[in-house]
Every structure is written in C-alpha cells, then in structure tokens.
C-alpha positions in Angstrom: 74.0 -47.6 114.4 77.5 -47.1 115.7 76.2 -45.6 119.0 73.8 -48.4 119.4 76.5 -51.0 118.8 78.8 -49.3 121.3 76.0 -49.4 123.9 75.3 -53.1 123.2 79.0 -53.9 123.6 79.1 -52.0 126.8 76.0 -53.8 128.1 77.0 -57.2 126.9 80.8 -57.1 127.2 80.6 -60.9 127.9 79.2 -61.6 124.4 82.0 -59.4 122.9 84.0 -62.5 122.2 81.0 -64.3 120.8 80.1 -61.4 118.5 83.7 -61.1 117.4 83.9 -64.8 116.5 80.6 -64.6 114.7 81.8 -61.6 112.6 85.1 -63.5 111.9 83.1 -66.5 110.8 80.9 -64.5 108.5 84.0 -62.9 106.9 85.6 -66.3 106.4 82.4 -67.6 104.7 82.3 -64.6 102.5 85.9 -65.1 101.5 85.3 -68.8 100.8 82.5 -67.8 98.4 
C-alpha cells in the first residue's frame, strides 16, 4: 500500500494538495465525532 501510494503521489503530484486537504478534512470530521 505504501509503495502504491508513493507512486500515486509521484504520478499525480498536482493532486497532492487536494489529497492532503481531503485527509485533513476526514481527520477533522473524525475529531468532531
């Protein structure tokens, strides 16, 4: 999974920020709950 994720990040470095924001959002939602 880690290797695949790394490859995905390398291939879509543009979506890096989007993915980061998405993860942050999910963490916030989890905390709120």
